[in-house]
N, C-alpha and C positions, 0 to 999 in steps of 0.2 A: 530542448532543456539541457541546461548544464548540470554539472554533477551536483553543486550547491543547492540549486533550486529544486532538485529532486530529494536531496537528503533533507531539506527544509519541509518539503512537503510530506515525507514519510513520517517525519518527526511529528508535524502538525496533526496528521491522522492520529498518529499513536497517543499523542498527548490528549487529543480531544476525546478518545476512546477511553483512555485511563479516567479522565474526568467523569464522564458519563458513566463508566463503569462503577466507579466510586460512589456517585449520587445514587444509583441505582441498588447498590450492596447495601447502603445505610437505609433505604427505604424498602427493604426486604423484597426486591424483585430480582432475584438471582438469575431466574431463567431469562428475562429480558436483558440482564447485562451480559450473559454468555452470548446473546444474540447480537448484541451491539459489538463484542470483541471480536466475533466471527465475520461480522459485516466489515469491520475495520481490516481484518487480515485479508478478506478478498478484495477489498480496494487496493490494499498495498500489492498483493499479488498481481492483480490486474496492471498496475504502474510497472512492475518489474518485468512481467511478461512483455509488455509493450516496448520497454526498454531493450530487452533481449532480442526482439523481431527486429528492430532498428538495428542493432549491431550486426545480426546476422545479414540484413540487407546491405549494410555497408561492406561487409566481408565478402559478399557475393558480387558485389560491383567492383570491389577492389581487384579481385582475383579474375575478374570476367567468366563466373561461372554461370552456365545456363544462359 
């Protein structure tokens, strides 16, 4: 994944979560909207953790570690 694709994916998840959160808040389902927000946060964190793991793998192979 390139940097721009990743930024667009993260922004898409955030935008989708914000829209769903707004709709659920208007219909007085605040607990569900909190759950949607936390789910979006977990999805973005998994994406970031995957990118960091790829970065560490690249650094490891670059310096011939282990």
